[in-house]
N, C-alpha and C positions, 0 to 999 in steps of 0.2 A: 506293274508301273505304279508308282506312289506319286499321288496327288502333289498338283503345283501349289506352295503356298499363293494365297491372295497376293496381289501386291497390294503393299502399304498406300492409303490415303492420305497425300501431302499437300499442303498448299504454303500461304503465307500468311505468319500470324502477325498481329501488329503488339498483342498484348494478352492477358487476361486479369480480372479484376473479380473482388467480391461485393455486391454490392446491395443495397436493401433498399425497397421502394419505388425505385425509377427504371428497373429493366424488367419489370413483371411481380409476379406476387414474391412476398417473403425474402430470404437470402438468397441472392443469386451467385452463380459460379457466370460470369460472365468473360464472352471468348470475344476479343476483338480481330477481326480479320483486315489485314490489309487492302487498300483499293476501294475505291468510289468513283462512279461514272459523273455523279453530280457535284457542282462546284458552288455548295451555297455560302451567301453571301457573309452568314451568321455564324459559318461551321464553328464549332467549338472546339474541335479536335482536327485541325487541319494536316496533324499530322500523320492522320490515317488513308488519306486520301492519295495515296503514291504507295505502291505495292514495294517501291526502294526504301520505303521507312519502314519495312515489316524484316521477319527473316524466315527463312524457310522450317516447316514444321510438320510434324505428323498429327493425322487424329488420336493415333495411339500416345504420343506424347501428352497432348491437352487432356482427351480423358484420362489419362493416366495421374494426370495432376488434379481433375474434377475428383477424382475418387477419393482423396486425401480429406475432402472435406463434407461428404454426403452426410453423415449424421448429423453434421451442424445444421445443414441444408434443411433436410429433412423437417427437422426440430423446430424449425422455424415455419414450413407450410412452404419452404420456397423451391427454388430447382435451377435451370440451366438455359442460360441466355445467348444465342449466336449472334452477336451483334458487328459493328465496322465503324470505320469505312461502310461498304455495301457487304452483306454475307453472300448475296446473291451473285454479285461476282466471280465468285468461288462457287459454285451449285454442288463440285462433288464432295467437298471438304465439308460442306454446311450439312448437307445430307446425311454424311455420314457422322458427324457429330451430334446431330439431331436424335438419328436411330440410337446411336450407343448410348446417349445421355440417357433416355429414355427406356431403353430395352436392358443396357447392359448394368447402368445405374440405377435404373428405377426414379429418376427423375422428371418432373413437371419441366416442359420444355417451351421454350419461347425463340420466337424467329424475328428479331428487330430490322427492318425494310424501309426503305424510301418506297417499294412498290415498283419502281421503275423497270428493274429487271424480273419484276415477277414471272413472265414467261419462261423464264429459266428454273421457278420451282416447279419439278414435276410432282405429280400425285405421289407418290410415293414419300417424298420430304416434305409433302404437306399431312401426311396421314401421321409424320412421328413429330407433328408440332402440335402442341396443345393450344397455343396463343400465338396472336402474331401483332406485334406492336407496329403500327403500319403510319406513316407520317404523309399527314396530306398538308402541304406548306401554302396553299393557296388555292382557291377556287378560280379567280382570275388566270387566264391562261399566258397572257402577256405578262403579270407579275411574277407567274409561276415561272417560265423561264428567263424574266430577269434575276431571279432570287438562285435560280440552279442551274442555269445552261440548258435546262433539258425540258423534255415536255410531260404536260400533266397526264394525258391520255393514256399511256401504260399502266399509271399508279391506279386510275380509274378502275380499269379493267381489270386489274389484280383484286380491288376491291369487290369488283363484282362477282368475280370468281372465288374469293375465300367465300362471300354471303351464300353464294351457290351451296358449296361445302357444309354450309353451316360451321365455320369455323371461328373459334370467339376470338374476337379483335379487341383491340384498346389503339384508338385514334390518338394522333398526337400531333396538336398543333402549337407552333410557336408563333406566340404574339410579338411582333414588331411595331413600335411605335413608327407612324408615317409610312407605314408599308405591307403588312398585314392584316392592320386595326380597323380599316373602314367596317362599318356594319354590316353592309350589304355583303362584304366578303366572308365575313365568320358566319352570317346565317346562311349563306349558300353552301358554306362547308357541313354546317350542323343539320340541315334538312338533307344532303345527302349520308352524310351517317346514318340517320335517323332512318332514311329509305332502305337500309342494308339489312336491319335485322339482326345481324349478330355482331353490332358492336357494343360491347358490353361497359364501358367507360372510356372516357374521355379526358387526357391531359393536356390542359394550356397550358404549355412552358414559356414562363415569360422570357424573354431574348435578354441575353446576359454578356456581359465581355471579359469572362473570366477566361477564354482562350486567345486574348488579345495577345499574350506575351508569345503563345504558341507561333501565331502568325510573323513575330518580329521575328523569332530563333528561326525560321526557315528563311527569313529575307523577305517577308511579303508584307506589305500594306493592309491592315486590317479593312475592309472595307466599309463596316458601320462602326468606326471609330467614334464618330460624332453623332450617332443615332443614341437618345435618350433609353434608359429602360423604363418599360410600364409601371405607370401609377399603381397600388394597390387597386384604385376605383377601376383603372382600365382593365384590370387584370379580372377582377369581380363582374364589370359588363361583359367579358368576353365570355366568361362561365356561364353568365346567367342566358345568356344568348342561346348556349347548348343545351341547358336544362330546359329551357322553354320548349326544346322538341322532345322532352322526354328522356334526356341523356344522362345517364351519371357521370357528373362532371368533378375533377379535383383539379 
């Protein structure tokens, strides 16, 4: 009796793109999956929050698209990143993509996540992940819930798990004036990151308003429309706090 072919792994795709420098090392093929459980006030891609703004797609289709760029990606020392939205909202598709990017295309792999759904990342998925891009949006629990609508605890649990696995992690921190910028808040995030032992880079990401038009297009008010962007001095001070903990900061 002939073996039954495995069912294709499918999910909901928002888009894909090629990027350099912001989604992992080198030029990356970045897959943006649709859907996110967080409701970040400064989200610059609110169109990725709901699955209804995506389209059905198979892992095969995405891998076939990525394969067109593998020579170019390898020449830059790049790879493939699965992002969102929140990719761990669709762990089966995320795991299949990471596995095939790594073993079929031979690419360095990265997972871009808030960590809130880290419990959905099984050991096999993480084994196929070379790098995790982890967002810690605030250390203050009340502020974190205000910023995202969710709890910080699951992200910290996931961070500890990554540290136990020795999984290379880049931490991302969005600097928002009047919200995440108090020195004590940044110092606590920095101390936590330094304690893990697997954080090889910290990206201090200045708050911006480039996504405001997307909020308007969705019929939504941008919550931080009146919030100023950080000054160069504010950015430098935040980076200095992370650097003081011995962390490589950009």
